[in-house]
N, C-alpha and C positions, 0 to 999 in steps of 0.2 A: 504493500500498499503506499504510497506516495504523502512526504508533507503536506502536499497541496493538502488531498484528502482531509491526512489528518489535523489539518487548523480548520477544516472547516464541520467537528463535531458538534464543540459545547455542551454536549450532553453533563449534566446532573445526577451525581447518582448518592444520594445521603446515606451512610447505615454509622449504625451506634446502638447504643444502650446495648439491650442482653440478645438483640440481633445473633446468633449460632452461626459459625463461619463464615458471616458477611465482608468479606474484604476482599478485592479486587485486587488491587495496584497503588504501589505507596505515591503519595501525591508527584516527587518529580515525575515520579513514568508519565503518571496523570496526566500534568498539565501540558507533554510529550504530544502524547494523544488526543487533547484539547478533551479532557473530562475530570471533571470535579468530583473528587472522594470524599466525604468525614469515613473515620475511621473511628472504631474503638479497641483500644488496645487486644481485646481480650481476642480480637478476630482474626482471622486468617483463612488463606484457600490456596488451593493446590487446582494446578491447573493440568489437566491432560496428560497423563502421565505415557511415555514410551508414546508421546502424539498418537493417542490411540483414538479420538475420538467418539460419537456416541456407538459406530460398529467395532470399535476393538480390535483394529488392524493397522497393519505397517505404514499404508499409504493409505490416503485419505482424502474424500473430493476437495474440493475450495471450504464450500461451508464448515465443512468442519475442524478447519484447522483456529482451531481454535490460540493454540501455544504460539504459532506464526503473527495470529494480527498482535497479539499483547505483547509480544518478546521482538518479535522481526525475523529468530531465530528460524531458519527452514530446517534443518535437519531430521531425518524419517527417526532420530531417538532422540531422546528428552524429555525432565519434567522440572515444570516451574515452578515454583515454591513464593508466595507474595505476602509479607506481612504490612504491617503500619512502615516497618523503619526498610526492607530492605525489599529486592528481588533479582530470587536468585535459583539460575538454570544448569540441573544439571546434565549432565551427557557426558558420554565416551571419548576413547583416544581418537575416533574417526572423525569428529565432530569438534574439539579444542580448538582450530583457529578456526572456523567457519563460520562458532558459533558467538567467537570476539568479534569478527568480521562485523555479523550481522545485529548482536545484541545491538538495542535501545541505549543511550545512556543511562545512567543509573543500576545495568543490572551487573550482575555478578557471576562469575563462572564457576558451578562448583564439579573442576576433575574428577566424575566418577571412576571407581575405582582404585583413584592414585591411592599408590602408597601399602596397598594391598599385596597379600603374599602371590595373588594367581595377575595380579597386574605385574608383578613384577616377572614372573617366568614368563610373561608372554613376550618381553625382549628380549634378545637373545644372548646377549653381553653380561644384561642384567641376573637375566637365570643364571649364566655359567659362576658369577660372585656368589648365590646362595649355592647352586651345592658347591661352591670349594668350603664357603660357611658353614654348611652341615658337618662335610669332613673334617675343620679343621677343630669347630666347637660343636658336638655331637651332645652335648651335654646341654644344650642352649635352643633346641628344638621347639618347644613354646612361645621363644620372643624372635622368633623366626617366624610368626606368622603373624607380626607387626612388620611392617617392612620399614618402616624407619627407624626400627632400631639396626637394620640392617645397613641402606645409602641416604641414612637421615632424611626421607622425602615425607614433607607432613599428609597425613594421613586426611585425606576426603572423608567425610560424617554421610554416614545414611541416611534419608532424607527424615528417619525418622527419629535417629541419633540427631539430627539440629535440631527438631523441632523440641525436643524433648530439653536439650539444656538450652535454650533460649525460649525457651516460657513457663512460664508457671504453672503451680500446679493449679487447675480447675478449670485451663484454659481450652480452646477448644479450634480445631483445626476444621475447615469445612473442604467437602469435599462433593463434588456429583459422581454419585455414585454411578451412574451411567456412562462414565468414561475411565473409570478404574477398576479394575480385574479383581474377582474376590482374592484370586492366591497377593496380588500387589498391598490389597487392602491389609490381610492379614502380616506382613512384611512388616509393612509400616507398623501396625499396629503393636506388633509383637515387639518392634525396637523402641517406641514408647512406654513398655510396659515398666507397672512402679511407679510412672513420671506424674502420674494425673494429668498430661494433655490426654483428650480426648478428640477422636472422628467424628466430626459429624454429618452425616451426610445431608446436602440439601436441595431443594426440589426444583431451582429452577439454576442454571447454568449463569455464572455471573458475567461470563465476556459476552453471552447474549445480548445480554441487559443493556451493554455500550455498544455492540457492534452496530450501528447504522450503516447500512446498507449491505448487511451480511449478504453471500452467493444464497439462494435458493437452491435447496437440494435435489439435487440431478434426479429425471426423469426420463429417461432413456428407458427404450421398447427391451424385455429379456427375448432373445431369441431361443429358439431349441436346437439341441445338438444331435444331428440325424447319429442314429446307432450304427453308421459304417464309422461312425467317427471312434464311439463309446466303446464299442464292442460289449457292451450289456446295457440291457433294457432300464431306466427307475426303478423299475417293478422290481426287479430280483437282483437290484441292490438294495432292496430299503427293505427284502424279506432277509437278506443277508444282518443285514443291523436287526432284526425283528430277533432274527436267533441267537445275537451277541449280545440283545438286553436279556433273554430269557436266559442266559448263561448267568447272568450277574441279577438275578431278581429282579428289574429294572419292565415297570410298565409305560415308562413315560421317559422319551430323548428329547431333550430341549439343546439343538443347533445354532449357534450362536455363531461360525467361523462362517465367512462371506465364501469362501474356499470349498467349504466341504457341501454347502447349501448349491452352491453351482454343480458339482461333481455329482451328488446324488441325484436330483432332478434332471441329470439334463441337460441343462440352462445356461446360457452365458446373459452378461447383462455388460454395462457399459460408465456404471458410477462412477467406477475412481478408472482417473486416467494408467492407462496401459497396463488394466488389472480387469479380465472379461468377470469380473462379477454384479452382483447386483444388490442394494439394501434390504435386506431380508431377516425372517428365523425361521424355524422349523422344528413342527413338535410331531416325530413320532413316537404313537401305541402301539398298541399290538393288532390294532384294527383300523386306523385312520393314518389322515398324514393332512398336517394342519401348514398352510404356508400365509404368513403376514409377508406382506408386500404394498406398495401403493395401487391397487388396485387399476388405475388407469397403466400399468405396465406388463398387464398380464393381456395379451394379444389374443385373439381366436386360432391361431397357429399354434402359438403354446395352449392354449385350454385341448385341441387337438392331438397333443403332442400326449400329453396326460391319455387321453382316452386312447389314442394309437397303441403306446405304451401301457397298457390294462390297469395303470395307473388313479386310483381316484382323489383326486388332492384336495383340500378343499379350502378355499383363499379367502384370509381376512385381513383388513386394513391392516395397517403393518402398526400402526398406534396402538391396537389393541390386545400387541402380547403380554401385556403388564395382568391385565382384567383378567386376560383368559388362563393366564397361572393361575391365578387366585380362582378359579372356579375348578380347574382340571386338578387341585393337591390335593384337595377331602375326596373326592373321589378313585386315589391311588390304592392299588391292594398291595404296592409294589413297590420300588425305589422310584427317584427319581432320578436321572443321568442328566445331569450338567458340568463339563470340564470346565476347572475352577480358572482357566485362562476366560471364559465368560464374566460379565460385566459384577459387580458386586449387587448391584441394583438386581437382579435378574435371581444369582446364586442366595442369596438372602431371604426369597422369598418361601426357598422351598428347606423346611423344615431338613437340621443337621443329622439328623436321627434316621430319616428315611431319603436324602443324599451321598449319590455317587459322585465326587468332584474328582474321577480319572479323566482322563485324555478319550474321546469318545471313539466307538470302532469306526467311525469317517475316516479318520483322519490315519488310520493306520490299514482301513482298506484302501483310502485313496495310494498310498504307498506301494504299494506293491501292482503294479502295469498285468492287465491282460495283452495278448498277442495282439489284437487289434491295433491298442496303445501305443505298443512299441514299434510298431511297424507303422507308425500315421506320424511317431513322435519329429522324425523331418521335414514332413510337410506340414504339417497342423501344428499353428500354436495356442495352446489352452490350456485350462485347472486340468491338473489329471489326467491328460491326454498325451 
């Protein structure tokens, strides 16, 4: 976004008092965007970890690039934490230079992994130094787990550790539960354990509140992929999935990964540049398949595709996924399978005692190519083919 556009904003967002989790960006950064924020000391917010967006994918449509909008950093991996007095960006070694060049005034780069034992081993000469240190100091193995004891490098704190160290007991960290995976949520929560600092889900993404001219969500048509490219009908794939579900005692599988949905249903889309996927969710039971999608994307060709492959699919509005899950949970006689890579919002709706948080069977099935797929790879580019 150009500075000219930024200067035209002038939005005012007043936050404070006992509003939990409502802070967006510190005052100096806010002025750069032409936005005035009034923030309480108790508030802070974490923005789009791993640049996940609402679809929890490494690659995003423009409408989901919230982290890039607020910070200027466009790398595919990064986490922004914004408080009343600081704006920080965690990213890995691939993006140190890019983040430094792209981020706006007032942002601090947090070099993710710096000072960790793993990061040292990732560099050849440092790895040799560590190995040598093991040989000559065999009794100091535990100290080697802290890289600063070896090379004197500063250790970048994890996001949870930073929040624990910089906020007092009773402080609240606001998180949009749709943009953070369940796995990431638990990691941060564990890092803050005992500190009295709490993660708090917020109903509205704060970046969206000030993003004037935010790009619309893509509305590109979904297209079916012929069996001559897939080698297996979607009905056959669903039957295999149901078999794997039965082995785990699962009566409902919630699929959130876009590439898995595209592969399972033999469909392709173009909602994200250079990725043949489409915004959607899928629920699979032992008797039904439910597809949640913008219904305007579902053409007659797609409906005919399901008929031809003999797979009845119930189509629902994309934004009905949460209410539908609420209705379905009480009806389940078995476990609900949802990957922990899915959003905290969806995972937390399923009681832990009936939840399977493992990688989905689709991810494993998709990794094993059939004959048609292996033969078609040189000629055809697509997910799972």
